[in-house]
C-alpha positions as CSV (number, residue, x, y, z in Angstrom):
1,X,83.9,128.7,96.4
2,X,81.7,125.9,95.3
3,X,84.3,125.1,92.6
4,X,86.9,124.7,95.3
5,X,84.7,122.3,97.2
6,X,84.0,120.3,94.0
7,X,87.8,120.1,93.3
8,X,88.5,119.0,96.9
9,X,85.7,116.4,96.8
10,X,87.1,115.0,93.5
11,X,90.6,114.7,95.2
12,X,89.1,113.0,98.2
13,X,87.3,110.5,96.0
14,X,90.4,109.8,94.0
15,X,92.4,109.1,97.2
16,X,89.6,106.8,98.4
17,X,89.8,104.8,95.2
18,X,93.6,104.6,95.4
19,X,93.3,103.3,99.0
20,X,90.9,100.6,98.0
21,X,93.1,99.6,95.0
22,X,96.2,99.4,97.3
23,X,94.2,97.4,99.8
24,X,93.4,94.9,97.1
25,X,97.0,94.8,95.8
26,X,98.7,94.6,99.2
27,X,97.4,91.2,100.1
28,X,98.2,90.1,103.7
29,X,101.3,92.3,104.2
30,X,100.8,93.7,107.7
31,X,103.0,96.7,107.2
32,X,101.1,97.8,104.1
33,X,97.8,97.1,105.7
34,X,98.8,99.3,108.7
35,X,99.9,102.1,106.4
36,X,96.7,101.8,104.4
37,X,94.6,102.0,107.5
38,X,96.3,105.2,108.5
39,X,95.7,106.6,105.1
40,X,92.1,105.6,105.1
41,X,91.6,107.2,108.6
42,X,93.2,110.5,107.3
43,X,90.9,110.4,104.2
44,X,87.9,109.9,106.4
45,X,88.9,112.8,108.6
46,X,89.5,114.9,105.5
47,X,86.0,114.1,104.2
48,X,84.4,114.9,107.5
49,X,86.3,118.3,107.6
50,X,85.1,118.9,104.0
51,X,81.5,118.4,104.8
52,X,81.8,120.5,108.0
53,X,83.2,123.4,106.0
54,X,80.7,122.9,103.1
55,X,77.7,123.1,105.5
56,X,79.0,126.3,107.1
């Protein structure tokens, strides 16, 4: 089970890096910024759920 959590955490980190890269590349485009904010919020929620399950 720890291996599953490690894989999930690696995927979350990869998504977070991609979000940051897209934020840098998107510039001032409001539509892209809105979509990136939604993606970032989902990633934050996923990370919170991950830690909640990991501590259980």
